[in-house]
N, C-alpha and C positions, 0 to 999 in steps of 0.2 A: 503493500499499499504506499502510497507517495501522498504523505501526509506532513511534510517537514519543509524545508525551505529549498527542496529540489529545483524548481523553476527559478527561485532566484538565483541558485548558484551557477545552474546552465547557463542563463543570462548572462551572467558575469563571464563565465569562461568563453562564450561567445561573441561578447563586447570586447574583450582582452585578446581577441582572434587567436588566443592558443587553443585550438579544437583537437589537434591531434595527439600524440603522443609525450608532447614536452609542456609543463605548465604548472602553475602553483597547486592545483587542485591534486596532482598525482601524490608529490611531496606531502601534503598535508594528510590526505587519505591513507598513505601509508604510516606515517606516523600516528594518527589516531588510532589505525587497526592494532597497531603493535601495541600501544599504550594498552587497547581495551584487552588483547589477548594476554597482556602478562610477558610479551617477548620484546627480544631487542631489535628485531630487524622483522620488517615485513616487505614484500617484493610484488608488487601489481602487475597483474597480464589480463590476456585478453578472455580467459574463460577459465572455469574449474579443471577441464581436462590439460589444458595445457600447464597450469600450475602443478599438477601431478608431473606431467611430463619434465618440466624444469626441476622440481625436487629430485627427482630420479637421477636425472643426469647430473647435478650437483652431488649427488651423493656417491657418483662414479660409475653407475651401474652401466655395462657394457654388454655385447652380445655374448651369449653362453651363459649370464648369469641366470639364477633362479631367485624369484620373490615371492615370499608367502603372502596371499591373498584370501580374504574370506570369501566363499563363493556365493554368499547372498550380499551383493552390491548391486549398484549401476554397472553397466558394462565398461564405462570410461576406466574404471580402476584397473582392470585388466588391459584393455588397450592400452594405456599410457605404457606399462610395461612391456608391451611387444613393439611399440615406437621405438624402443632401445635395443632393441634385439634380444630382449632377454624373454624369459618363460615364467608364466605367472603358475604357482603351485597353491591349489586352492584346498581350505580348510574347512570344515563344517561349521554349523551354527551353534552357540548357545540354546537351549529350548525356549528360556524365558526371555532374555534381552534380543535373541535374534542376531546378535552380534558375533565375530569369530570367537570360538573355543579355545581359549589359551592352551586347555589339557593336551589338546590335539595338535599342536603346533608343531612340538620338538621332532614327533615321528615323521613330521614332512621336510625337515631341512637334511641337507645333503652338502657336501663338499663345494657344491657350485650357490649355494643360497646367500646372498648378499644382504637381503633385508626383509622386513616385514612391512606390510601395509595394515594399517587397523582402521576399519570404517566405523564410524557412530553413526549406524542405520537408522533413519527417520528420525534421529534428534536424540537417542539416548546413547551415551558415552560408553565405547568401548571398555573393556576390564582392562585397563593398560598397566597395572602393576606387575601382574604376573608376565606379561609380554616383555616388559622391559627387562625383567629379571632373566628372562630366556634370552634376550638379544644381547645383554652383558655377558651371560655366559659364553654365549657362541660367536661374539665379536660381530654384531649384526647391528645394521641402523633399523630405527622404528620410524615411518612416517603415519602421522594421523591424516587420514583422509575425513576431514571435518565438513565438508561440501553440506551435510544436511544438519550441521550441529552447530550453526554460529550461536553462541552463547552460553552452550552447555558446560557443565563443570564435573570433572572427577575429583575427588578427596581433596576438596578445596581449591582446586585449580581450574582455570579456564582450558576445557578443549582447545587444542592449538600449543599449549605451552608445556604439554608432557612428555612428547617424544622428541627426536632429535630436529625433526621439523614438521610441519604438517601444513594442509592445503584447504582452502575453501573457495565455495564457488557462490556468485551471486547473480546468478540465472535469475529471470523474471520470477519464478516461482519459491525462490529461498526466501529465508525470514528476512533478510536485508537483501536487496537487488539494486544492481547497476544498468539493469537490461541485460548484459553479457559480461562477465568478469570475473577474475579469480584473483587468488592472492596466495604467496608462500610467506610462511611465517616460521623463524629459527631464533634461537641466540647464537647459534654460530657463525661469526664472521666470514668463514671460509664457505658455508652454505648459500648465504645469503649474495656474496659476491659473485658465486659460480652461476647463480640463479638469475642475477641480473646480466651477466655476460651473456648467457644464451639466451636470453630473453629477446636482447638487441642485436641478432644477426651474429652473435659471438664476439661483440665488442669488447676490449679491455676497459673502455671507460677512460683511459688516460690519453691514448693516441688518436687521432681522428683518422677515420677511415682506417684502422688497423684492426685487424680481426684474427687472432690468434687460433681460434677455433671455428668449426662450423655451428652457426646458431641458428636462430628461428626469429621470426618477425611476432613475437607474442605480446608485444607492450598494449598496455591499457591507454585509451585515449584520457585527455582533459576533461573532457564532456562527461564521461563515463565516472571519473574520479569526483565530480564535482556533483553527481547524484550519490556516489557511495557516501561522501562527506555529511550531505544531508541525511541520510539514511541512517548511516552512525550517530548522529547527533541523538536519535531516538532510537537507539538499539536497546534499551530497557523496555520502552512501549511496545517494540514490535515483539520482544522475547515474552512480555507479560501476557500479551494479546494471544499468543499461541498456547500459552498456559492454561489462560482463562478457556478458551476454547475446549481445551484437553480435559478440565475439569468438569465441564458442561456433559461431555461426552461420558466421562467416567461415573456421573453421578447416575446419567439415563441407563447406563449398561451395566453398572457393577453387579447387579443382581442378576444377569441374565447368565444361565448355565451354558448357552450355545456359542459362546464367544470366549476367547481369551484376550483379555485385555493386555496392552503394553503395561511393564513394570516401570517402577520408579525406584532401584536397588539402593540399598542404604550406601550413603555416600557419594551419589551422583544426582545431577541435576538435569533432567529431562526437558529439552526444550520444543519436543513434539514439532517437529517440522511438518509431520503428516500424524494424522490420529490414526493408528493402524490396528488390524484386529484379526486375528484367526479364528476362522470357523471350526468348530468341532465336528469330525468325522465326515468332511467334505472331500470331494475330489474336485479336481481343476475344472470339470466340465458342469459339474453341479454348481461350483461356485460362479462359473461366469454366468449361467442362468438366472441367478439370484441377482448377480449385477445387472444383468438386460431388464430382469423385471422391476430394479431400482431404477434404471434408466428412463423406463416408461412412465415411471412418477415423477421426473424431472429431478432425480438425484444421481448425480455422477459420482462414479467410485472408479479407484484403479485398482489392479492385482499388485500382488508384490513382485518385484522384479522375479524376472526368471534367474534361476540359478546359473552361474556361470559355467559351471561344467557340463550342462546342456545344450548351449548354444553351440551352433555350427563351427565355429573358428575355435572353438577350445574343447569338443567333447571327446576328441580322441586324446587329452591328456592325462586323464584318471577315470576309474570306474564308475560309472553313477552309482554304484552300491555303496561307497564310500562316504556317501551324504545324507543318512537318513533323515535329520533333521531339516536339513535345508529342501531336500526334496518333499519333506511334508508341509513345512511352513509356506513353503512358494505356491504349492498347491491351493492352499486354505486361506491365506491371506488377502484382505482387501484394505485399501487406505481409503478411509472418508473423506471427504470435504472438511479442508483445514485451513483456508484462506481468511485472511485478517479481518475482511468485512462480514462474516459470519456473525450471525446473531444469537442469541439464546434459544429465541423461538424455534429457530431455523434447525438446530441442534435438536431440540424435542422432536420436530416433526421426522427429520432423519433417523433419528433413534426409534421412534414410534413404528416408523414405516419398517425399519430393518428388523425390527422385533417381530412384527406381525409377520412379514416373509418368513423369518426362520420358524418360527412358528408352526405357519402353515405348511412349510417343508417338511418339518418333523411329523406332522400329522399324516401327510401324505405317504411319508414311509414308512410308517406303522401300518397305514392301511394296505399298501403293497405288500408288506410280509405277513 
């Protein structure tokens, strides 16, 4: 939702004529974002996928390396790994948070493993402490993919300040948005410097038109950064709004035995990018029919991401049977409307309709048996 000084700042950027990848708002947005996350450095870029690619390059990922990745995430997490010529190695999910299961990481580590990407799915922080412990023991880096978890917290720290580096997305449906945009954050000067170099075609930043590395044109525009500054000024409002909507959903659905609600684990602060539920005993086809019936009543829902291990580019990497939790939750999960303009009465209507259809489904199943 654009309800701050976005128009004022964009017009200021336009009036200044600095509308491309140089301008005061870029530096300002990066400083503000690093301060918000509690990191030393922030490097803006064109989108979240580019941010993840930059982070991987900055950590020195090369062809032939392996990177541990949760199988339940948006495809960009694995795609960025393949951009580097490396191979994603998938890990199953925890049944309660739906995030990567730290207990299954070590068995996937090989001599070629270089790092671990932890995704904070749908706004709930990944369980970082055991992951960092494994990484320290095995000499691996940890990147937080916090594209969906702006403002979330884990053991008193902002998501983004916990791993060796982290990335964020500012796509239009994220908690704060610049239309398109991304950010790499870190406390490591070396990582920040490398990300800036790769972001700007490989320029070293010291010598004009000198490119010691092959880089990418991943720079954010000053106009987008102007929007980001306005959004960041109202960060707490955007976060509080998502959590308020989630509280309405939880109040309405808490007593429904037919759905598993998202958890709020001790020591975490879930920002509920999307309010997501898992439907008990559903198949993927049955879930789709339910979503179609919701759509007929004017309620748009979305399925969980397909687990990466079943997608055509990646299905040859590991046996499908290795991911029982992911296979189940991705077939049964749906994302309910969670946009900032949603009203409490809207949530009441959505939940009433959902419960009615679930109960009708259950009755039909009993009748058929």
